[in-house]
Structures are given as C-alpha cells and as structure tokens.
C-alpha positions in Angstrom: -7.6 -0.4 -3.0 -5.1 -0.3 -0.3 -5.8 3.1 1.7 -5.8 4.3 -1.8 -5.4 0.9 -3.7 -5.6 -2.9 -3.1 -2.5 -4.8 -1.9 -1.9 -8.3 -3.5 0.7 -10.7 -2.2 1.3 -13.7 -4.4 1.7 -17.1 -2.8 1.3 -20.8 -3.8 -2.1 -22.1 -3.0 -2.2 -25.4 -4.7 -0.1 -27.7 -6.9 -1.7 -30.2 -9.1 -5.2 -31.5 -8.7 -7.2 -33.8 -6.4 -9.1 -36.9 -7.3 -12.8 -37.4 -6.7 -14.7 -40.7 -6.9 -18.1 -40.6 -8.5 -20.2 -43.6 -7.6 -22.4 -44.9 -10.4 -25.6 -46.9 -9.9 -26.0 -49.3 -7.0 -25.4 -52.2 -9.3 -22.5 -54.6 -8.4 -21.7 -54.9 -12.1 -21.2 -51.1 -12.5 -17.6 -50.1 -11.6 -16.9 -46.8 -9.9 -15.9 -44.0 -12.2 -12.8 -42.0 -11.2 -12.5 -38.4 -12.5 -9.9 -35.8 -12.0 -10.9 -32.4 -10.7 -8.7 -29.5 -11.7 -8.0 -26.8 -9.1 -7.9 -23.2 -10.3 -6.8 -21.0 -7.3 -7.7 -17.4 -7.4 -4.2 -16.4 -6.5 -1.2 -18.1 -8.2 2.5 -17.9 -8.3 4.4 -14.9 -9.5 5.6 -15.0 -13.1 8.8 -13.4 -14.3 8.2 -11.0 -17.2 11.4 -9.1 -17.7 14.3 -7.5 -15.9 13.7 -4.1 -17.6 13.9 -1.0 -15.4 10.4 0.1 -16.6 7.1 -1.4 -15.6 5.7 -4.1 -17.9 2.9 -3.2 -20.3 -0.6 -4.6 -19.9 0.0 -6.6 -23.1 3.2 -8.1 -21.7 1.3 -9.2 -18.5 -1.6 -10.6 -20.6 0.8 -12.7 -22.6 1.8 -14.7 -19.5 -1.7 -14.9 -18.1 -1.5 -12.0 -15.6 -3.4 -8.8 -15.3 -1.6 -5.5 -14.9 -3.1 -2.0 -14.8 -1.7 1.2 -15.8 -2.8 4.6 -14.5 -5.2 5.1 -17.5 -6.9 1.8 -16.8 -7.3 2.6 -13.1 -8.7 6.0 -13.8 -11.3 4.5 -16.1 -12.1 1.7 -13.6 -12.6 4.0 -10.7 -14.3 6.6 -12.8 -12.1 9.6 -12.1 -10.8 10.0 -15.6 -13.6 12.6 -16.1 -12.2 14.6 -13.2 -8.8 14.7 -14.8 -10.3 15.7 -18.1 -12.1 18.6 -16.5 -8.9 19.8 -14.9 -9.4 18.4 -11.4 -6.0 16.7 -10.7 -5.5 17.6 -7.1 -3.7 20.9 -7.6 -3.2 22.9 -4.5 -3.8 19.9 -2.2 -1.3 17.8 -0.2 -1.6 14.0 0.3 0.2 12.5 3.3 1.1 8.8 2.8 1.9 7.2 6.2 4.1 4.2 6.1 6.6 2.4 8.4 10.3 2.7 7.7 10.1 4.4 4.3 12.2 3.3 1.3 15.7 4.2 0.4 14.8 4.1 -3.3 11.4 5.8 -3.3 12.7 8.9 -5.1 14.2 6.9 -8.0 11.2 4.6 -8.1 8.8 7.6 -8.4 10.9 9.0 -11.2 10.8 5.7 -13.1 7.1 5.3 -12.6 6.3 8.9 -13.8 8.6 8.5 -16.9 7.1 5.2 -17.8 3.5 6.3 -17.7 3.9 9.9 -18.8 2.8 11.4 -15.5 4.0 14.9 -14.2 7.3 14.8 -12.4 7.4 16.1 -8.9 10.0 18.5 -7.5 11.9 16.3 -5.0 12.1 13.1 -7.0 15.3 12.0 -8.6 15.8 13.7 -11.9 13.4 16.5 -11.0 15.4 18.8 -8.8 16.2 16.2 -6.1 16.3 16.6 -3.2 13.1 18.4 -2.2 15.2 20.8 -0.1 16.1 22.5 -3.4 12.4 23.1 -4.1 11.0 26.5 -3.2 8.1 26.6 -0.8 5.7 27.5 -3.6 6.9 24.8 -6.0 4.0 22.4 -6.9 3.6 19.5 -7.3 6.4 18.5 -4.9 7.5 15.3 -3.1 8.7 15.5 0.5 9.8 12.9 3.0 9.0 13.7 6.6 10.2 11.9 9.8 8.3 13.4 12.7 9.7 10.9 15.2 13.1 10.4 13.6 14.3 7.6 11.3 14.0 3.9 12.0 17.0 2.0 13.6 19.4 0.9 10.8 19.3 -2.7 12.1 16.3 -4.2 13.9 17.1 -5.2 17.5 17.0 -8.9 18.6 13.5 -10.4 19.0 11.9 -8.9 22.0 9.0 -6.7 22.9 10.9 -3.7 21.6 10.5 -1.7 18.4 11.8 -2.4 14.9 10.9 -6.1 14.9 9.8 -6.2 11.2 12.2 -6.4 8.3 12.5 -2.9 6.9 12.9 -3.9 3.3 9.5 -5.6 3.3 8.0 -2.1 3.4 9.9 -0.8 0.3 7.3 -2.3 -2.1 4.4 -0.9 0.0 5.9 2.6 0.1 6.4 2.7 -3.7 2.9 1.4 -4.3 1.3 3.9 -2.0 3.3 7.0 -3.2 3.2 6.2 -6.9 -0.5 5.5 -7.1 -1.5 8.4 -4.9 0.4 10.5 -7.5 -1.3 8.7 -10.4 -4.7 9.4 -8.8 -4.0 13.1 -8.1 -1.1 14.0 -10.5 -0.9 17.7 -9.5 -1.2 17.2 -5.8 1.8 17.5 -3.5 2.9 14.1 -2.0 4.3 13.9 1.6 5.7 10.5 2.6 5.5 10.3 6.4 7.8 7.6 7.8 7.5 6.1 11.3 10.3 4.1 13.0 8.1 1.2 14.1 5.8 -1.1 12.1 2.1 -1.6 12.9 2.9 -5.3 13.4 3.5 -4.4 17.1 -0.1 -3.3 17.5 -0.3 -0.7 20.2 3.3 0.5 20.0 3.4 0.8 16.2 -0.1 2.3 15.8 0.6 4.9 18.5 3.5 6.3 16.6 1.5 6.4 13.4 -1.4 8.2 15.1 1.0 10.6 16.7 2.4 11.4 13.3 -1.0 12.0 11.9 -1.9 14.2 14.8 1.1 16.3 14.2 0.3 16.6 10.5 -3.3 17.7 11.2 -2.3 20.2 13.9 0.2 21.8 11.5 -2.4 22.3 8.8 0.0 20.9 6.2 -2.1 18.2 4.7 -5.6 17.8 3.1 -5.7 14.0 2.7 -4.1 11.2 4.8 -3.6 7.8 3.2 -3.1 4.9 5.7 -1.6 1.9 4.2 -1.4 -0.2 7.3 -3.6 -2.5 9.4 -3.7 -5.0 12.1 -6.2 -7.4 13.7 -8.0 -6.4 16.8 -6.2 -9.2 18.6 -3.0 -7.1 18.4 -4.4 -4.7 21.0 -4.1 -6.4 24.3 -6.4 -3.9 26.1 -9.1 -4.2 23.5 -11.5 -1.3 23.2 -9.6 0.8 25.7 -6.5 0.7 23.4 -8.5 1.5 20.3 -10.1 4.5 21.9 -6.7 5.9 22.8 -5.8 5.8 19.1 -8.8 7.6 17.6 -8.2 11.2 18.7 -6.4 12.0 15.5 -9.4 10.9 13.5 -11.7 13.1 15.6 -9.3 16.1 15.0 -9.1 15.2 11.3 -12.9 15.6 11.0 -12.7 18.9 12.9 -10.0 20.2 10.5 -11.7 18.8 7.4 -8.9 16.4 6.6 -9.9 13.3 4.7 -8.5 10.0 6.0 -8.5 6.9 3.9 -7.7 3.3 5.0 -7.9 -0.2 3.5 -10.6 -2.6 4.6 -7.9 -5.3 5.0 -8.0 -8.9 3.8 -9.7 -10.4 6.8 -11.7 -7.7 8.5 -11.4 -7.0 12.3 -10.3 -10.6 12.9 -7.5 -10.4 10.4 -4.8 -12.9 11.1 -2.0 -11.7 13.4 1.2 -10.8 11.6 4.4 -12.5 12.5 7.6 -10.6 13.3 10.4 -11.0 10.8 
C-alpha cells in the first residue's frame, strides 16, 4: 500500500514472444526442435473500460482481464472490516495526507468516489457544503486543504536546479488515490490534504519542505496520523547520511507527540531508481 496503499503504474514490458532452440540428442540425423516461449509479464498495458464518470465495478474489470478493488474488498483483504463493524471508523481522529502540488479536482473526485461506493461524504467536498470554510470547527468528518508554505508556482520554471521541476498534473492521480483511500480506510476520520510547492523528485529541497510541513502539523497538535505518499532513492541526497539526519527531526517529534507516521516501502528500496524531471 502506498503510505496507505500500493501505487501501480502501467507500462509496456514486452510485445510478442521469444524463440528458444531445444537441442535433441547428439545424433546428426536428429534435427533441432524449435519451440516458441510465450512471455507473460506481471505488468501489462492499460485497458480502456468506459468513459463513465463513476469508477468501474470489479466485474467490469474482470471482464477485460484486470483486477479492481472496491473499499469492501480492501477492508476484507487487510482485515479491518471487523473494526468498521464494531464501530471503529476513525471518528475523532485527523489524517494528514502530504503530497506535492495537490490537485485542482480533488474535491470533485472525492465526492464521486464517495457516491460511487456509498461512503460517508465529508464536509468540504463538492456537493457536501463545499468549501470547507463553510464547515463549523466541530463538523466531522471534514475535508480540508492546507498549504503551509503557500501554493506551487502555476507554471514550472525552465529546467534548472530550482523548484517546481516536475509536472504538476502527474500528482493529480496520486492525490486522489491517497485522499480517497485514506477516507475509505477510516470513513469517519477528518482528512487534511497538505500540499507542498515542490516535488520530492528534487531530493533534499523537496523533502525539506515536506518535513517542514509535517513538523508544523505535529507542533500544532492538529493531526493524529500522517500519510506520506512520496519517496526517493538515497542517491538523491548529495550529502548522504548528513542530509538524511537533517530530515528526521519531524519523525522524532511525531513519536514524542504520539502521532503515527506511515510511508510506502517503494518499488526498489533504498537504491530506488532516480526520478527524472518532467
């Protein structure tokens, strides 16, 4: 699961098959036998299902050879359906989802997701007393967007060593995934989307802003859980261990304030491939 659930990016791994030659006995009269070996990659191309505004059903995905999971399936898979059944749905708690750039459609996306799967609507999403400024301080569950360091630049600057080098729209999918599934996991918890103006692709610069944002959240006492949907290989930190130590203070403070912090393991561990700037 990415800090909360697993991220899957589809790409083409193979097309067609390869041939293998199987040599028979050592007899000159025995010809070589050529057989075709079919390749079945673990990840395959995306398949179009529909242009409907609602998410596809599991049956619709299965019909085209894909696996989709709704909130009920995930609750059963991760064994928290029992918690929901006993009334433990995150009520009274606040989950902070930390992502770069945010998404201009997250309120609408969240409303569609909740309607499609019958989840509780949050005050602050479109169709549920939007925007969150209209929600009273005691309204729960609620959805808020927080920009501790201000918003990202509307247009990324030219390639350089500055900030904003990653395409903002690439984060839209990540933001929707993180916010929606945090809500599906704890449907009565408040959700706070914390946007930072720089992507973690820059390593030290991007991570420092993210850690500063988390530090501010912890110091304010506004959150109980922090979901980190970002990662980068150790090679992105030019000063190695010294740089990493500078970024860990928010984790130390999180432990002291009893704030739970979740992060994904990544696809390649600490030596994860360096990301390219877009």
